[in-house]
C-alpha positions in Angstrom: 0.0 0.0 0.0 1.3 3.5 -0.8 1.8 6.0 2.0 -1.4 7.2 3.5 -2.1 10.5 5.3 -3.9 9.9 8.6 -6.4 12.6 7.4 -7.6 10.2 4.6 -9.3 8.1 7.3 -12.6 10.0 6.8 -15.4 7.5 7.6 -16.6 6.4 11.0 -17.2 2.6 11.1 -18.3 0.4 13.9 -16.2 -2.7 14.5 -18.5 -5.6 15.6 -17.6 -9.1 17.0 -19.8 -12.2 17.0 -21.8 -13.0 20.2 -23.8 -16.1 21.2 -26.4 -16.1 23.9 -28.4 -19.1 25.2 -31.9 -19.2 23.7 -33.4 -21.1 26.7 -34.2 -24.2 24.6 -30.8 -25.7 24.2 -29.6 -23.6 21.3 -28.0 -20.3 20.8 -28.8 -17.0 19.2 -26.0 -15.6 17.1 -25.6 -11.9 16.7 -23.0 -9.2 16.6 -22.1 -6.6 19.3 -20.2 -3.4 18.9 -16.5 -3.4 20.0 -15.6 0.2 19.1 -16.1 3.0 16.6 -13.1 3.9 14.5 -11.9 6.1 11.6 -11.4 4.4 8.2 -10.9 4.9 4.5 -13.2 2.8 2.4 -12.3 2.3 -1.3 -14.5 0.3 -3.6 -12.6 -2.2 -5.7 -15.0 -4.3 -7.8 -18.5 -5.7 -8.0 -19.9 -9.0 -9.3 -23.3 -10.6 -9.7 -24.1 -13.1 -7.0 -26.8 -15.4 -5.8 -27.2 -16.5 -2.2 -30.0 -18.7 -0.9 -31.7 -18.4 -4.3 -31.7 -14.6 -4.1 -30.0 -12.5 -6.9 -27.8 -9.6 -5.8 -24.3 -8.3 -6.0 -21.2 -8.7 -3.9 -19.0 -5.6 -3.7 -15.3 -5.9 -2.9 -13.8 -3.1 -0.8 -10.5 -2.1 0.7 -10.8 -0.6 4.1 -7.8 1.0 5.9 -7.8 1.7 9.7 -5.2 2.5 12.3 -3.4 -0.6 13.3 -4.9 -2.8 16.0 -4.0 -6.4 16.7 -7.5 -7.7 17.5 -9.3 -7.5 14.2 -9.9 -10.9 12.5 -12.1 -12.4 9.8 -14.7 -13.2 12.5 -15.4 -9.5 12.9 -17.4 -7.2 10.6 -17.5 -3.4 10.0 -20.7 -1.4 9.9 -21.4 2.0 8.2 -25.0 2.8 8.8 -27.0 0.3 6.7 -23.8 -1.1 5.1 -22.3 -4.3 6.6 -18.8 -5.2 5.5 -17.7 -8.8 6.0 -14.0 -9.0 6.6 -12.3 -11.4 4.1 -8.6 -10.7 4.9 -6.5 -8.6 7.2 -2.9 -7.5 6.8 -0.6 -5.0 8.5 0.7 -2.1 6.5 3.0 0.9 7.0 5.2 -0.8 9.7 2.1 -1.6 11.8 0.8 1.9 11.5 -2.2 0.8 9.5 -4.4 -2.3 9.0 -5.5 -3.0 5.5 -8.7 -5.0 5.3 -10.3 -6.7 2.3 -14.0 -6.8 2.7 -17.3 -7.7 0.9 -20.7 -6.1 1.1 -23.7 -8.1 -0.2 -26.4 -6.1 -1.9 -29.8 -7.6 -2.7 
């Protein structure tokens, strides 16, 4: 990744992690809970047609850059209002100054 100015992180995203709670009948309810809000740069990369569970839609690929943190994994997701970004890959960048995230957003 080329050098980035910290001022380029101009979007507020919510980092969420998965959470499971007992449903009282021997199963679990899976959901996501907010971990923190952070500044990010979101860059669209590509889009492709997609079908999931017999629904037509599109999958958008994005590159998201945030300040480095060591606790972000592919189990997490990022949320920007109604947009939910599933984390596909995470790598450090800029000598651990930034975290570069490959993400997908599904649109129906």
